[in-house]
C-alpha angles and dihedrals in degrees: 000000000000090000089056093052091051094047100045106025120198092103108111101173136024115198124201113205136153129231090210112088093208103039134045098168109326096191140297120298100277092199089065099048092114090054093048094048092048090052093045091051089064093051126098142104122040092332095052108151099178121135092247091055091049091052090047088063089061089058094046098040118121095241122065107259116216127187117206105197115201100152140018123325115181136159109346089005090061090045089057088053093052091049092057116090095236133018127201119185129200111241089212101048116008121119126173127188142162102211099169100100089049089059094046102263136082130240110278106182105060108301094111092053105034103049091051088059095040101041108013132252099289096048091045089054091053094046095047103034094039095051087204128150118249124206121218096267094051092045089052092047094056094038106247089120124038096224141356106225134181112251095253092056099050098087095047090054091054093045092052092057092045092060101060121105112278091212088067099033096057099054090041090055092048093051093046089051091050090055101039117024117102117243113268090233092062092055089049090054090053091049091053091051090049090054091053095048094044089064093053113112091224090061092047090052093053092048089049091052090050092050090054088055092054105270114169090027126091091266138125088266092058097039095043097032096145093055094044092053088062090055097059 
């Protein structure tokens, strides 16, 4: 999709939205962590296919990338949000969480780097180390989303941004990126640390306990993940 927008132009805005009212992207498939880390360990250089590099493309893409959050975005789902240029969150339904530390790893696809720049060091510490869920108002207050918006106002906000002159939008986006995006190398360091911790037996034990409680099913554990992590 991003390749098409670069090749053909004419696409001003790409919007990421979920058809599920409860879930945007809750997290990666935790039963496939070993597979993901093995694949990521072979990445690097110009052919890097890691998740952090993929999300980086959202930030650097020619169109403006907008996330419309109307459900839960945790872990890698939240990292996709941060990689988008602009994030709007439903006041009725949005939830954001970085659950990695609560399962014994750390974020490996941008959530160490991006929240520090969006919210500041102290708030990033709380979000990442606390592994708690944030609602839309709290996420807006600390800066990890641009605006908390009632459901009926989400689409008008997106449409407003889509109408501005591309000749001004493109250089503005490039200059903002030059000032604010984290270096690619820093995200790669985080990814390498994630790979190490994901192989730790303590992390595997916590993930196993969460699976027994119903993680990755439409259960209380999945829907209230941040709260359940504090109960282990």
